[in-house]
N, C-alpha and C positions, 0 to 999 in steps of 0.2 A: 735412631734413624728417622722415625716418624716425626719426632719433635723437630728435628733439623729441617725436614721437608715442609712441615707446617709453618715454621719460621720463615723459610724462603718464600712460600706462597703469600703469607701475610705481608711481608716486606714488599713483594711485587705489587700486590693490590694497593697498598698504601701509597706507593710512588707512581702508580699508573692512573690514579684518580685525578681527573682534570681539575684544575683550580677554577673555582667559580668567581666571576667578576662581581664586584660589589656595586651597589647603587647608593649614592649620596643625594639627599634632597636638600636643595637650596631654595628657600622661599624668598619671594619678592613681596615686601610689605613696607608701607611707609616710604615708598620710593627709595628703598635700599634692599640689598641682599642680606639674608640672615647671617651671613659670615663675610668677612672681608677677605679671608684667605682660607683655602682648603687644600689638603694634600691627598691625592688619590694615586692608585697604581695604574699603570698602562693597561688599557682594556676595560677599566671601570667606567661606569655611567654616572652622570649627574642628571637628576631630574630637577628642572627649573619649574617651580610651582608658583603661579601668580596668585597671591593672596590679597593683592590690592584691589580696590574697586575701579581701578583704571587700567588701561592697556600698556603693555611693555613690549619691547623688541630686543631680546637678549641675543648678543652676537660676540664673536671674537675674530680678529683678523690675524691672530698669532700663527706663525708658520708651523705647519704640521697639525695644528688643532683649530683651524679656522671653521667657523660655522655661523649660521644665522637662522634662528628659530622663527623669524618673521613676526607678524602681529600675534601677540599672545593676550587674549582677553582675560578679564577677571575670571578666576576659577580654572583656567587652562593650565596644563602642565606639558612640558616637552622634555624628552630624553635626549641627551647628547653623550655619545661614547667617545672617550679620549684614547686615541691609538698611538700617540707619539710622546715619548719622554721629553720633558721640558716644561716651561712655564707658559700659561695661556692667560692673557689679559682679557677679561670678560666685562662687557658694558651693556647698557641699555641705550639703543639708538634714540629713544624718545627722551630719556632722562640721563644725560651724560655724567651726572654726579654719581650714578650707580656704578660701582666698580667692584670687581671680584678678581683675585689672583688665584689661579688654579695651578698647583705644582703637581706634575705627573711624574711619578717615579717608576722604576723597574718593578 
């Protein structure tokens, strides 16, 4: 009886622990993103880290995941949380050739 009770308690604790969101770092270097595509889960965060000696402006106008980090100087980083399942097209407003596709899954 005690073993069954302990098993039930252990199961409840395992399933009641909240899932922690992950953070993915995408660097900007050489006027490009460190990855062309990335897949993350809903609720995860991407940290955009400017490793270039120049300014960037990372943004997306994608429905459900629109954002604009504004001016990001060399050495700055900005966190963006993705709350909507789907794809987000990310670019730099200063350097339009910089492109990143973010796939947000459940």
